[in-house]
DSSP file (Angstrom, degrees, kcal/mol; ACC not computed):
  #  RESIDUE AA STRUCTURE BP1 BP2  ACC     N-H-->O    O-->H-N    N-H-->O    O-->H-N    TCO  KAPPA ALPHA  PHI   PSI    X-CA   Y-CA   Z-CA
    1    1 A M              0   0    0      0, 0.0     5,-0.1     0, 0.0     2,-0.0   0.000 360.0 360.0 360.0 131.0  -12.7   -9.1  -17.6
    2    2 A P    >>  -     0   0    0      0, 0.0     4,-1.7     0, 0.0     3,-1.1  -0.279 360.0-115.6 -63.7 145.8  -15.0  -12.0  -17.5
    3    3 A F  H 3> S+     0   0    0      1,-0.3     4,-2.5     2,-0.2     5,-0.2   0.859 112.6  57.0 -52.0 -44.6  -18.1  -11.9  -15.2
    4    4 A P  H 3> S+     0   0    0      0, 0.0     4,-2.0     0, 0.0    -1,-0.3   0.865 107.1  50.4 -59.7 -31.8  -16.9  -14.7  -12.9
    5    5 A Q  H <> S+     0   0    0     -3,-1.1     4,-2.3     2,-0.2    -2,-0.2   0.885 108.7  51.6 -73.1 -33.7  -13.7  -12.8  -12.2
    6    6 A I  H  X S+     0   0    0     -4,-1.7     4,-2.4     2,-0.2    -1,-0.2   0.917 109.8  49.9 -63.9 -42.5  -15.7   -9.6  -11.4
    7    7 A Q  H  X S+     0   0    0     -4,-2.5     4,-2.6     2,-0.2    -2,-0.2   0.899 110.3  50.7 -61.2 -42.2  -17.8  -11.7   -9.0
    8    8 A G  H  X S+     0   0    0     -4,-2.0     4,-2.4     2,-0.2    -2,-0.2   0.900 109.9  49.0 -62.4 -42.6  -14.6  -13.0   -7.4
    9    9 A L  H  X S+     0   0    0     -4,-2.3     4,-2.4     2,-0.2    -2,-0.2   0.898 111.4  50.3 -65.0 -42.3  -13.2   -9.5   -7.0
   10   10 A N  H  X S+     0   0    0     -4,-2.4     4,-2.5     2,-0.2    -2,-0.2   0.927 110.9  48.4 -61.9 -46.8  -16.5   -8.4   -5.4
   11   11 A S  H  X S+     0   0    0     -4,-2.6     4,-2.5     2,-0.2    -2,-0.2   0.930 111.1  50.3 -60.5 -44.9  -16.5  -11.2   -3.0
   12   12 A A  H  X S+     0   0    0     -4,-2.4     4,-2.5     1,-0.2    -1,-0.2   0.926 110.4  50.1 -59.3 -45.4  -12.9  -10.6   -2.0
   13   13 A W  H  X S+     0   0    0     -4,-2.4     4,-3.2     2,-0.2     5,-0.2   0.921 110.6  50.1 -60.4 -43.6  -13.7   -6.9   -1.4
   14   14 A Q  H  X S+     0   0    0     -4,-2.5     4,-2.9     1,-0.2     5,-0.4   0.915 111.3  48.5 -61.8 -44.1  -16.7   -7.8    0.8
   15   15 A W  H  X S+     0   0    0     -4,-2.5     4,-1.4     1,-0.2    -1,-0.2   0.911 115.5  44.1 -63.0 -42.3  -14.6  -10.2    2.8
   16   16 A Y  H  < S+     0   0    0     -4,-2.5    -2,-0.2    -5,-0.2    -1,-0.2   0.952 118.5  42.8 -63.2 -51.8  -11.9   -7.6    3.3
   17   17 A K  H  < S+     0   0    0     -4,-3.2    -2,-0.2     1,-0.2    -3,-0.2   0.912 125.5  31.8 -68.2 -45.3  -14.4   -4.7    4.0
   18   18 A N  H  < S-     0   0    0     -4,-2.9    -1,-0.2    -5,-0.2    -3,-0.2   0.633 104.0-135.5 -88.9 -16.1  -16.7   -6.6    6.3
   19   19 A G     <  -     0   0    0     -4,-1.4     2,-0.4    -5,-0.4    11,-0.2   0.058  13.0 -99.3  78.8 165.9  -14.2   -9.0    7.9
   20   20 A I  B     -A   29   0A   0      9,-2.3     9,-2.5    -4,-0.1     2,-0.4  -0.993  27.9-133.8-127.4 126.0  -14.5  -12.7    8.5
   21   21 A T        -     0   0    0     -2,-0.4     7,-0.1     7,-0.2     5,-0.1  -0.668  15.6-168.0 -81.0 125.5  -15.4  -14.1   11.9
   22   22 A I    >   -     0   0    0     -2,-0.4     3,-2.4     5,-0.3    17,-0.0  -0.979  20.4-139.1-112.2 118.3  -13.2  -17.0   13.1
   23   23 A P  T 3  S+     0   0    0      0, 0.0    -1,-0.1     0, 0.0    18,-0.0   0.756  98.0  47.8 -50.8 -38.0  -14.9  -18.5   16.2
   24   24 A M  T 3  S+     0   0    0     -3,-0.1     2,-0.3    17,-0.0    -3,-0.0   0.359 102.7  74.0 -92.1   7.6  -11.8  -19.1   18.2
   25   25 A L  S <  S-     0   0    0     -3,-2.4    -3,-0.2     1,-0.1     4,-0.1  -0.887  72.6-138.3-115.2 149.9  -10.3  -15.5   17.6
   26   26 A R  S    S+     0   0    0     -2,-0.3     2,-0.3    -5,-0.1    -1,-0.1   0.905  82.8  47.3 -71.1 -43.6  -11.5  -12.3   19.2
   27   27 A N  S    S-     0   0    0      1,-0.1    -5,-0.3    -6,-0.0     2,-0.1  -0.698  86.0-108.6-105.8 154.4  -11.3  -10.0   16.2
   28   28 A K        -     0   0    0     -2,-0.3     2,-0.3    -7,-0.1    -7,-0.2  -0.441  32.4-126.5 -73.8 151.6  -12.5  -10.5   12.6
   29   29 A L  B     -A   20   0A   0     -9,-2.5    -9,-2.3    -2,-0.1    -1,-0.1  -0.684  11.2-157.3 -93.8 153.7   -9.8  -11.0    9.9
   30   30 A H        -     0   0    0     -2,-0.3   -14,-0.2   -11,-0.2    69,-0.1  -0.654  19.4-165.6-130.5  76.0   -9.7   -8.8    6.8
   31   31 A P        -     0   0    0      0, 0.0   -12,-0.1     0, 0.0     3,-0.1  -0.313  16.2-123.3 -72.3 145.1   -7.9  -10.9    4.2
   32   32 A Y    >   -     0   0    0     59,-0.3     3,-2.0     1,-0.2    59,-0.0  -0.350  49.3 -68.8 -74.1 163.0   -6.6   -9.3    1.0
   33   33 A Y  T 3  S+     0   0    0      1,-0.3    -1,-0.2    -2,-0.1    58,-0.1  -0.274 122.5  13.7 -53.1 130.4   -7.6  -10.6   -2.4
   34   34 A G  T 3  S+     0   0    0      1,-0.3     2,-0.4    -3,-0.1    -1,-0.3   0.459  91.9 131.8  84.0   1.8   -6.3  -14.1   -3.0
   35   35 A T    <   -     0   0    0     -3,-2.0    -1,-0.3    56,-0.1     2,-0.2  -0.713  60.7-115.8 -90.4 134.6   -5.2  -14.8    0.6
   36   36 A Y        +     0   0    0     -2,-0.4    32,-1.4    -3,-0.1    -4,-0.1  -0.454  40.4 168.2 -68.2 135.4   -6.3  -18.1    2.0
   37   37 A F        -     0   0    0     -2,-0.2     2,-0.1    30,-0.2    30,-0.1  -0.981  37.5-103.1-143.0 149.2   -8.8  -18.0    4.9
   38   38 A P        -     0   0    0      0, 0.0     3,-0.1     0, 0.0     0, 0.0  -0.405  26.1-178.4 -75.1 144.1  -10.7  -20.9    6.4
   39   39 A T  S    S+     0   0    0     -2,-0.1     2,-0.3     1,-0.1     0, 0.0   0.468  78.5  50.4-113.0  -8.7  -14.5  -21.4    5.6
   40   40 A R        -     0   0    0      1,-0.0     4,-0.1     0, 0.0    -1,-0.1  -0.925  65.6-164.6-124.4 152.4  -14.7  -24.4    7.9
   41   41 A F     >  +     0   0    0     -2,-0.3     4,-2.5     2,-0.1     5,-0.2   0.347  58.0 102.3-125.9   6.4  -13.4  -24.5   11.5
   42   42 A D  H  > S+     0   0    0      1,-0.2     4,-2.2     2,-0.2     5,-0.2   0.943  88.8  45.9 -56.8 -49.3  -13.2  -28.1   12.7
   43   43 A H  H  > S+     0   0    0      1,-0.2     4,-2.4     2,-0.2    -1,-0.2   0.848 112.2  51.9 -65.5 -32.7   -9.5  -28.2   12.2
   44   44 A L  H  > S+     0   0    0      2,-0.2     4,-2.7     1,-0.2    -1,-0.2   0.876 108.7  49.7 -69.2 -38.5   -9.1  -24.9   14.0
   45   45 A E  H  X S+     0   0    0     -4,-2.5     4,-2.2     2,-0.2    -2,-0.2   0.920 112.4  49.1 -63.6 -41.4  -11.1  -26.1   17.0
   46   46 A L  H  X S+     0   0    0     -4,-2.2     4,-2.4    -5,-0.2    -2,-0.2   0.917 112.6  46.3 -60.3 -48.1   -9.0  -29.2   17.1
   47   47 A F  H  X S+     0   0    0     -4,-2.4     4,-3.1     2,-0.2     5,-0.2   0.901 111.5  52.5 -62.2 -43.6   -5.8  -27.1   16.9
   48   48 A D  H  X S+     0   0    0     -4,-2.7     4,-1.7     1,-0.2    -2,-0.2   0.911 110.9  46.8 -61.2 -41.6   -7.1  -24.8   19.6
   49   49 A R  H  X S+     0   0    0     -4,-2.2     4,-1.1     2,-0.2    -1,-0.2   0.885 111.4  51.7 -67.2 -38.8   -7.8  -27.7   21.9
   50   50 A W  H >X S+     0   0    0     -4,-2.4     4,-1.0     1,-0.2     3,-0.9   0.956 110.2  49.0 -58.5 -49.5   -4.4  -29.2   21.2
   51   51 A L  H 3< S+     0   0    0     -4,-3.1     3,-0.3     1,-0.3    -1,-0.2   0.849 103.4  61.8 -62.5 -32.1   -2.7  -25.8   22.1
   52   52 A K  H 3< S+     0   0    0     -4,-1.7    -1,-0.3     1,-0.2    -2,-0.2   0.864 114.9  32.9 -60.8 -33.6   -4.7  -25.6   25.3
   53   53 A Y  H << S+     0   0    0     -4,-1.1    -1,-0.2    -3,-0.9    -2,-0.2   0.448  87.5 122.8-103.6  -4.8   -3.1  -28.8   26.5
   54   54 A Y     <  -     0   0    0     -4,-1.0    -3,-0.0    -3,-0.3    -4,-0.0  -0.414  34.7-178.3 -63.9 128.8    0.4  -28.4   24.9
   55   55 A E        +     0   0    0     -2,-0.2    -1,-0.1     2,-0.0     3,-0.1   0.310  43.5 107.1-113.2   5.7    3.0  -28.5   27.6
   56   56 A G  S    S-     0   0    0      1,-0.2    70,-0.0    69,-0.0   112,-0.0  -0.137  83.8 -66.7 -74.1 176.1    6.2  -27.9   25.5
   57   57 A A        -     0   0    0      1,-0.1    -1,-0.2    68,-0.1     3,-0.1  -0.284  38.9-161.2 -62.2 150.9    8.2  -24.8   25.3
   58   58 A K        +     0   0    0      1,-0.1    23,-2.5    -3,-0.1    24,-0.2  -0.137  53.5 113.7-129.1  39.8    6.5  -21.8   23.8
   59   59 A K  S    S-     0   0    0      1,-0.3    23,-1.1    21,-0.2     2,-0.3   0.954  85.0  -5.7 -77.1 -51.5    9.4  -19.5   22.9
   60   60 A T  E     -b   82   0B   0     21,-0.2    65,-1.0    20,-0.1    66,-0.6  -0.961  56.1-178.4-143.3 160.2    9.0  -19.7   19.1
   61   61 A A  E     -bc  83 126B   0     21,-1.3    23,-3.0    -2,-0.3     2,-0.5  -0.972  19.7-134.6-149.6 156.6    7.0  -21.3   16.3
   62   62 A I  E     -bc  84 127B   0     64,-2.2    66,-2.9    -2,-0.3     2,-0.7  -0.970   8.0-161.6-114.1 132.1    7.0  -21.2   12.5
   63   63 A D  E >   -bc  85 128B   0     21,-2.9    23,-2.1    -2,-0.5     3,-0.5  -0.899  12.8-157.5-111.7 100.6    3.8  -21.0   10.5
   64   64 A V  E 3  S+bc  86 129B   0     64,-2.8    66,-0.8    -2,-0.7    23,-0.1  -0.673  79.4  12.4 -84.4 126.5    4.6  -22.1    6.9
   65   65 A G  T 3  S-     0   0    0     21,-0.9    22,-0.3    -2,-0.5    -1,-0.2   0.970  78.1-171.5  74.1  58.4    2.1  -20.7    4.5
   66   66 A I    X   +     0   0    0     20,-3.4     3,-2.6    -3,-0.5     4,-0.3   0.705  12.7 171.2 -60.3 -27.6    0.6  -18.2    7.0
   67   67 A G  T 3  S-     0   0    0      1,-0.3    -1,-0.2    19,-0.3    29,-0.2  -0.280  75.4  -8.5  51.1-124.5   -2.3  -17.1    4.7
   68   68 A S  T 3  S-     0   0    0    -32,-1.4    -1,-0.3   -37,-0.1   -38,-0.1   0.472 101.7-111.5 -81.9  -0.9   -4.7  -14.9    6.8
   69   69 A G  S <> S+     0   0    0     -3,-2.6     4,-2.4    -4,-0.1     5,-0.2   0.611  70.6 139.3  89.5  14.3   -2.7  -15.8   10.0
   70   70 A V  H  > S+     0   0    0     -4,-0.3     4,-2.1     1,-0.2     5,-0.2   0.908  74.3  44.4 -60.6 -47.2   -5.3  -17.9   11.8
   71   71 A L  H  > S+     0   0    0     -5,-0.3     4,-2.1     1,-0.2    -1,-0.2   0.893 114.3  49.8 -67.2 -38.4   -2.9  -20.5   13.1
   72   72 A S  H  > S+     0   0    0     -6,-0.2     4,-2.4     2,-0.2    -1,-0.2   0.916 110.3  50.1 -62.7 -44.4   -0.3  -17.9   14.1
   73   73 A L  H  X S+     0   0    0     -4,-2.4     4,-2.4     1,-0.2    -2,-0.2   0.880 110.1  51.5 -64.8 -38.1   -3.0  -15.9   16.0
   74   74 A Q  H  X S+     0   0    0     -4,-2.1     4,-1.3     2,-0.2    -1,-0.2   0.906 109.1  50.1 -64.1 -40.8   -4.1  -19.1   17.8
   75   75 A M  H  <>S+     0   0    0     -4,-2.1     5,-2.3     2,-0.2     3,-0.3   0.920 111.7  48.2 -62.5 -45.9   -0.5  -19.8   18.8
   76   76 A I  H ><5S+     0   0    0     -4,-2.4     3,-1.9     1,-0.2    -1,-0.2   0.910 108.0  54.5 -58.2 -46.5   -0.1  -16.3   20.2
   77   77 A K  H 3<5S+     0   0    0     -4,-2.4    -1,-0.2     1,-0.3    -2,-0.2   0.795 107.3  52.4 -60.9 -27.3   -3.4  -16.6   22.1
   78   78 A H  T 3<5S-     0   0    0     -4,-1.3    -1,-0.3    -3,-0.3    -2,-0.2   0.193 130.0 -88.9 -97.3  15.9   -2.0  -19.7   23.7
   79   79 A G  T < 5 +     0   0    0     -3,-1.9     2,-0.3     1,-0.3    -3,-0.2   0.544  69.0 152.2  98.2   6.5    1.2  -18.1   24.9
   80   80 A F      < -     0   0    0     -5,-2.3    -1,-0.3     1,-0.2   -21,-0.2  -0.570  35.4-149.8 -69.1 135.2    3.8  -18.5   22.2
   81   81 A Q  S    S+     0   0    0    -23,-2.5     2,-0.4    -2,-0.3   -21,-0.2   0.880  74.3  10.5 -71.4 -41.4    6.2  -15.6   22.5
   82   82 A K  E     -b   60   0B   0    -23,-1.1   -21,-1.3   -24,-0.2     2,-0.4  -0.999  59.5-166.6-146.6 135.5    7.2  -15.3   18.8
   83   83 A V  E     -bd  61 109B   0     25,-3.1    27,-2.9    -2,-0.4     2,-0.6  -0.993   9.8-153.5-125.7 132.6    5.8  -16.7   15.6
   84   84 A F  E     -bd  62 110B   0    -23,-3.0   -21,-2.9    -2,-0.4     2,-0.4  -0.924  19.1-169.2-102.0 121.4    7.7  -16.6   12.3
   85   85 A G  E     -bd  63 111B   0     25,-2.9    27,-1.9    -2,-0.6     2,-0.3  -0.904   6.8-176.7-116.3 138.0    5.2  -16.7    9.4
   86   86 A T  E     +bd  64 112B   0    -23,-2.1   -20,-3.4    -2,-0.4   -21,-0.9  -0.900   6.1 167.4-126.7 157.4    6.0  -17.2    5.7
   87   87 A D  E     - d   0 113B   0     25,-1.5    27,-1.4    -2,-0.3     6,-0.1  -0.929  35.3-141.9-162.6 150.1    3.9  -17.2    2.5
   88   88 A I  S    S+     0   0    0     -2,-0.3    27,-0.1    25,-0.2    25,-0.1   0.569  84.9  87.2 -86.3 -11.0    4.6  -17.1   -1.2
   89   89 A N    >>  -     0   0    0      1,-0.2     4,-1.4    25,-0.1     3,-0.8  -0.813  65.4-158.0 -92.3 112.5    1.5  -14.8   -1.7
   90   90 A P  H 3> S+     0   0    0      0, 0.0     4,-2.6     0, 0.0     5,-0.2   0.843  92.6  62.2 -59.0 -32.7    2.5  -11.1   -1.2
   91   91 A N  H 3> S+     0   0    0      1,-0.2     4,-2.9     2,-0.2   -59,-0.3   0.860 100.3  54.1 -62.3 -35.9   -1.2  -10.3   -0.5
   92   92 A A  H <> S+     0   0    0     -3,-0.8     4,-2.3     2,-0.2     5,-0.2   0.945 112.9  41.9 -60.0 -48.8   -1.0  -12.6    2.6
   93   93 A I  H  X S+     0   0    0     -4,-1.4     4,-2.2     2,-0.2    -2,-0.2   0.906 117.7  45.8 -70.4 -40.8    2.0  -10.8    4.0
   94   94 A I  H  X S+     0   0    0     -4,-2.6     4,-2.4     2,-0.2    -2,-0.2   0.937 114.5  48.0 -65.9 -47.4    0.7   -7.3    3.1
   95   95 A G  H  X S+     0   0    0     -4,-2.9     4,-2.4    -5,-0.2    -2,-0.2   0.896 114.2  45.2 -64.0 -41.2   -2.8   -8.0    4.5
   96   96 A L  H  X S+     0   0    0     -4,-2.3     4,-2.4    -5,-0.2     5,-0.2   0.879 110.5  54.0 -70.5 -37.1   -1.5   -9.5    7.8
   97   97 A T  H  X S+     0   0    0     -4,-2.2     4,-2.1    -5,-0.2    -2,-0.2   0.940 111.5  45.9 -57.0 -47.8    1.0   -6.7    8.2
   98   98 A E  H  < S+     0   0    0     -4,-2.4    -2,-0.2     2,-0.2    -1,-0.2   0.926 110.7  53.7 -60.6 -47.5   -1.9   -4.2    7.8
   99   99 A Y  H  < S+     0   0    0     -4,-2.4    -1,-0.2     1,-0.2    -2,-0.2   0.888 112.9  43.2 -58.1 -42.2   -4.1   -6.2   10.3
  100  100 A M  H >< S+     0   0    0     -4,-2.4     3,-2.0     1,-0.2     6,-0.4   0.838  83.5 164.0 -72.4 -35.2   -1.4   -6.2   12.9
  101  101 A G  T 3< S-     0   0    0     -4,-2.1    -1,-0.2     1,-0.3    -2,-0.1  -0.201  70.5 -30.0  51.4-133.8   -0.5   -2.5   12.5
  102  102 A E  T 3  S+     0   0    0     -4,-0.1    -1,-0.3     3,-0.1    -2,-0.1   0.040 106.1 120.9 -99.5  25.6    1.5   -1.1   15.4
  103  103 A T  S X  S-     0   0    0     -3,-2.0     3,-1.2     1,-0.1     4,-0.4  -0.221  84.8 -94.0 -82.5 175.8    0.0   -3.4   17.9
  104  104 A K  T >> S+     0   0    0      1,-0.3     3,-1.6     2,-0.2     4,-1.0   0.821 122.6  69.0 -57.7 -29.8    1.7   -5.9   20.2
  105  105 A L  H >> S+     0   0    0      1,-0.3     4,-2.2    -5,-0.2     3,-1.0   0.877  89.4  61.4 -58.6 -37.6    1.0   -8.5   17.5
  106  106 A S  H <4 S+     0   0    0     -3,-1.2    -1,-0.3    -6,-0.4    -2,-0.2   0.670 107.5  45.1 -65.8 -17.6    3.4   -6.8   15.2
  107  107 A R  H <4 S+     0   0    0     -3,-1.6    -1,-0.3    -4,-0.4    -2,-0.2   0.593 116.2  46.4 -98.1 -13.8    6.2   -7.6   17.7
  108  108 A K  H << S+     0   0    0     -4,-1.0   -25,-3.1    -3,-1.0     2,-0.6   0.702 108.9  53.6 -98.4 -23.7    5.0  -11.2   18.2
  109  109 A I  E  <  -d   83   0B   0     -4,-2.2     2,-0.5   -27,-0.2   -25,-0.2  -0.956  65.9-166.4-121.7 115.7    4.5  -12.3   14.6
  110  110 A D  E     -d   84   0B   0    -27,-2.9   -25,-2.9    -2,-0.6     2,-0.3  -0.908  13.6-156.4-102.2 125.4    7.5  -11.8   12.1
  111  111 A L  E     -d   85   0B   0     -2,-0.5     2,-0.3   -27,-0.2   -25,-0.2  -0.754  14.6-179.6-112.3 149.8    6.5  -12.2    8.5
  112  112 A D  E     -d   86   0B   0    -27,-1.9   -25,-1.5    -2,-0.3     2,-1.0  -0.988  26.7-134.4-145.1 132.1    8.6  -13.1    5.4
  113  113 A L  E     +d   87   0B   0     -2,-0.3     2,-0.3   -27,-0.2   -25,-0.2  -0.770  63.6 105.1 -83.4 107.8    7.6  -13.4    1.7
  114  114 A G  S    S-     0   0    0    -27,-1.4     2,-0.3    -2,-1.0   -49,-0.2  -0.990  73.2 -73.0-174.4 168.0    9.2  -16.7    0.7
  115  115 A Y  S >  S-     0   0    0     -2,-0.3     3,-2.8   -27,-0.1     2,-0.4  -0.565  90.9 -43.1 -77.5 133.0    8.9  -20.3   -0.1
  116  116 A L  T 3  S+     0   0    0     -2,-0.3   -51,-0.4     1,-0.3    -2,-0.1  -0.251 138.5   7.0  50.3-101.1    8.3  -22.7    2.9
  117  117 A F  T >  S-     0   0    0     -2,-0.4     3,-2.2     1,-0.2    -1,-0.3   0.549  87.3-172.9 -91.3  -7.0   10.6  -21.4    5.6
  118  118 A G  T <   -     0   0    0     -3,-2.8    -1,-0.2     1,-0.3   -32,-0.1  -0.251  67.0 -17.2  55.3-134.0   11.8  -18.3    3.8
  119  119 A K  T 3  S+     0   0    0      2,-0.0     2,-0.9    -5,-0.0    -1,-0.3   0.394 105.2 112.4 -84.6   1.1   14.6  -16.5    5.7
  120  120 A F    <   +     0   0    0     -3,-2.2    -8,-0.0     1,-0.2   -36,-0.0  -0.665  27.2 155.2 -86.6 108.8   13.9  -18.3    9.0
  121  121 A E        +     0   0    0     -2,-0.9    -1,-0.2     2,-0.1    -3,-0.0   0.598  37.1 104.0-103.0 -18.2   16.9  -20.5    9.7
  122  122 A K  S    S-     0   0    0      1,-0.1     2,-0.2    43,-0.0    41,-0.0  -0.198  75.9-104.7 -70.4 158.6   16.8  -20.8   13.5
  123  123 A Q        -     0   0    0     42,-0.1     2,-0.3     2,-0.0    42,-0.2  -0.518  41.2-169.3 -79.4 153.5   15.5  -23.9   15.3
  124  124 A T  B     -e  165   0C   0     40,-3.1    42,-3.2    -2,-0.2   -63,-0.1  -0.888  32.3-124.4-142.1 166.0   12.1  -23.7   16.9
  125  125 A E  S    S+     0   0    0    -65,-1.0     2,-0.4    -2,-0.3   -64,-0.2   0.754  93.3  21.6 -85.8 -28.2    9.8  -25.7   19.2
  126  126 A L  E     -c   61   0B   0    -66,-0.6   -64,-2.2     2,-0.0     2,-0.4  -0.999  56.6-168.9-146.7 136.9    6.8  -26.0   16.9
  127  127 A I  E     -c   62   0B   0     -2,-0.4     2,-0.4   -66,-0.2   -64,-0.2  -0.998  10.6-169.3-126.1 127.3    6.2  -25.8   13.1
  128  128 A V  E     +c   63   0B   0    -66,-2.9   -64,-2.8    -2,-0.4     2,-0.3  -0.899   6.6 177.2-115.5 148.1    2.7  -25.7   11.7
  129  129 A F  E     -c   64   0B   0     -2,-0.4   -64,-0.1   -66,-0.2   -63,-0.1  -0.912  19.1-169.0-150.8 118.4    1.8  -26.1    8.0
  130  130 A N        -     0   0    0    -66,-0.8     3,-0.1    -2,-0.3    -2,-0.0  -0.828  34.9-162.4-105.1  88.8   -1.7  -26.1    6.4
  131  131 A P        -     0   0    0      0, 0.0    15,-0.1     0, 0.0    18,-0.1  -0.158  26.0 -86.9 -74.8 162.2   -0.6  -27.3    3.0
  132  132 A P        -     0   0    0      0, 0.0    15,-0.2     0, 0.0    16,-0.2  -0.320  37.3-149.8 -57.5 153.1   -2.3  -27.2   -0.3
  133  133 A W        +     0   0    0     14,-0.7     2,-0.4    13,-0.2    15,-0.2   0.494  65.9  71.0-113.4  -2.7   -4.5  -30.3   -0.7
  134  134 A L  E    S-f  148   0D   0     13,-2.3    15,-2.7    16,-0.0     2,-0.2  -0.947  79.0-118.9-117.2 136.7   -4.6  -31.0   -4.4
  135  135 A R  E     -f  149   0D   0     -2,-0.4    15,-0.2    13,-0.2     2,-0.1  -0.489  39.8-104.0 -68.8 135.4   -1.8  -32.3   -6.6
  136  136 A E        +     0   0    0     13,-3.1    -1,-0.1    -2,-0.2     3,-0.1  -0.391  44.7 167.8 -60.4 127.9   -0.8  -30.0   -9.3
  137  137 A S        +     0   0    0      1,-0.2     2,-0.3    -2,-0.1    -1,-0.2   0.401  66.9  18.4-123.0  -1.0   -2.1  -31.2  -12.7
  138  138 A H  S    S-     0   0    0      0, 0.0     2,-0.2     0, 0.0    -1,-0.2  -0.952 102.3 -67.6-156.7 166.5   -1.5  -28.0  -14.7
  139  139 A N        -     0   0    0     -2,-0.3     2,-0.3    -3,-0.1    -2,-0.0  -0.483  58.4-153.3 -59.8 125.6    0.6  -24.8  -14.5
  140  140 A V        -     0   0    0     -2,-0.2     2,-0.1     8,-0.0    -1,-0.0  -0.801   5.1-134.8-108.1 148.3   -0.8  -22.9  -11.6
  141  141 A D    >>  -     0   0    0     -2,-0.3     4,-0.7     1,-0.1     3,-0.6  -0.354  40.8 -88.1 -89.4 178.7   -0.8  -19.1  -11.1
  142  142 A N  G >4 S+     0   0    0      1,-0.3     3,-0.9     2,-0.2     4,-0.3   0.872 126.5  53.0 -59.3 -38.7    0.1  -17.5   -7.7
  143  143 A L  G >4 S+     0   0    0      1,-0.2     3,-0.8     2,-0.1    -1,-0.3   0.836 106.5  53.3 -70.4 -27.6   -3.5  -17.6   -6.4
  144  144 A E  G X> S+     0   0    0     -3,-0.6     4,-2.6     1,-0.2     3,-1.8   0.606  85.7  84.6 -77.7 -12.1   -3.8  -21.4   -7.1
  145  145 A E  G << S+     0   0    0     -3,-0.9    -1,-0.2    -4,-0.7    -2,-0.1   0.673  81.9  61.3 -72.7 -13.0   -0.7  -22.2   -5.1
  146  146 A A  G <4 S+     0   0    0     -3,-0.8    -1,-0.3    -4,-0.3   -13,-0.2   0.667 116.0  32.5 -77.5 -14.5   -2.7  -22.2   -1.9
  147  147 A I  T <4 S+     0   0    0     -3,-1.8   -13,-2.3   -15,-0.2   -14,-0.7   0.766 115.9  52.0-108.7 -37.5   -4.8  -25.1   -3.4
  148  148 A Y  E  <  -f  134   0D   0     -4,-2.6     2,-0.3   -15,-0.2   -13,-0.2  -0.877  63.1-161.0-110.9 137.3   -2.4  -27.1   -5.6
  149  149 A Y  E     -f  135   0D   0    -15,-2.7   -13,-3.1    -2,-0.4     2,-0.2  -0.855  11.6-134.5-113.2 148.7    1.0  -28.5   -4.7
  150  150 A N    >   -     0   0    0     -2,-0.3     3,-1.3   -15,-0.2     4,-0.5  -0.502  36.4 -97.6 -94.5 172.9    3.9  -29.7   -6.8
  151  151 A E  T 3  S+     0   0    0      1,-0.2     3,-0.1    -2,-0.2    -1,-0.1   0.662 119.2  52.7 -66.7 -17.5    5.8  -32.9   -6.3
  152  152 A N  T 3> S+     0   0    0      1,-0.1     4,-2.8     2,-0.1     5,-0.3   0.594  84.6  86.6 -91.0 -12.0    8.7  -31.2   -4.4
  153  153 A L  H <> S+     0   0    0     -3,-1.3     4,-2.7     1,-0.2     5,-0.1   0.943  92.3  40.1 -58.5 -53.5    6.6  -29.4   -1.8
  154  154 A F  H  > S+     0   0    0     -4,-0.5     4,-2.8     2,-0.2     5,-0.2   0.924 117.0  47.8 -67.4 -47.3    6.4  -32.2    0.8
  155  155 A P  H  > S+     0   0    0      0, 0.0     4,-2.2     0, 0.0    -1,-0.2   0.941 115.7  47.1 -57.5 -46.3   10.0  -33.4    0.4
  156  156 A D  H  X S+     0   0    0     -4,-2.8     4,-2.3     2,-0.2    -2,-0.2   0.896 112.3  49.9 -60.0 -41.5   11.2  -29.8    0.7
  157  157 A F  H  X S+     0   0    0     -4,-2.7     4,-3.0    -5,-0.3     5,-0.3   0.970 111.9  45.6 -62.9 -53.0    9.0  -29.1    3.7
  158  158 A F  H  X S+     0   0    0     -4,-2.8     4,-2.1     1,-0.2    -2,-0.2   0.855 112.7  51.3 -62.6 -35.2   10.1  -32.2    5.6
  159  159 A E  H  X S+     0   0    0     -4,-2.2     4,-1.5    -5,-0.2    -1,-0.2   0.926 113.8  44.7 -63.1 -45.1   13.8  -31.5    4.9
  160  160 A G  H  X S+     0   0    0     -4,-2.3     4,-1.2    -5,-0.2    -2,-0.2   0.890 114.0  49.0 -67.1 -39.1   13.4  -27.9    6.1
  161  161 A A  H  X S+     0   0    0     -4,-3.0     4,-2.1     1,-0.2     3,-0.3   0.876 105.5  57.4 -67.6 -37.2   11.5  -28.9    9.1
  162  162 A K  H  < S+     0   0    0     -4,-2.1    -1,-0.2    -5,-0.3    -2,-0.2   0.909 110.3  45.4 -59.8 -41.2   14.0  -31.6   10.0
  163  163 A Q  H  < S+     0   0    0     -4,-1.5    -1,-0.2     1,-0.2    -2,-0.2   0.761 120.6  38.3 -72.5 -26.0   16.7  -28.8   10.1
  164  164 A R  H  < S+     0   0    0     -4,-1.2   -40,-3.1    -3,-0.3     2,-0.5   0.596  88.2  96.6-108.2 -13.9   14.6  -26.3   12.1
  165  165 A L  B  < S-e  124   0C   0     -4,-2.1   -40,-0.2   -42,-0.2   -42,-0.1  -0.672  72.0-128.4 -85.5 125.8   12.7  -28.4   14.7
  166  166 A L        -     0   0    0    -42,-3.2     3,-0.1    -2,-0.5    -2,-0.1  -0.357  35.0 -94.5 -65.1 149.2   14.4  -28.5   18.1
  167  167 A P        -     0   0    0      0, 0.0     2,-0.1     0, 0.0    -1,-0.1  -0.400  50.6 -97.0 -64.0 145.4   14.9  -31.9   19.6
  168  168 A K        -     0   0    0      1,-0.1     2,-0.2    -3,-0.1   -43,-0.0  -0.425  36.8-120.0 -67.5 133.9   12.1  -32.9   21.9
  169  169 A E              0   0    0     -2,-0.1    -1,-0.1     1,-0.1    -3,-0.0  -0.502 360.0 360.0 -70.5 141.6   12.8  -32.3   25.6
  170  170 A S              0   0    0     -2,-0.2    -1,-0.1     0, 0.0    -2,-0.0   0.439 360.0 360.0-104.9 360.0   12.6  -35.4   27.8
């Protein structure tokens, strides 16, 4: 195994073992290897502020590409009753399941290993998606799918969101 991969595994182990502090969450996260977690927090502070003033219904939400679960945990913190989270990375689902354990969170966040919306067909009040930010320029492996997107990702997302987003209340 090349040395950079060994370094990557060691870093992942340290993040998992020691946890990662997210300023707007109470507890540290312990992400599994290859699971996305934020290293900057501006967008999370903005989302937290938006959720604080959000006046819509808070029955359900969908978190597409849940990663380490930060956005879902923020929504639960701000009163959403149920969040459905999906990810194509099995380590994200396994790690978040372990993190929630048998706590109340495990009854408030429902996880599915799947593309975009996975098995979740019901309509919801809010859909969040922190998508990959670079266009795919080569064949990517599972770990790189959190960074690189293919040409179908956004059309597929918007089509799925259109079907699942409840009409806005007037």
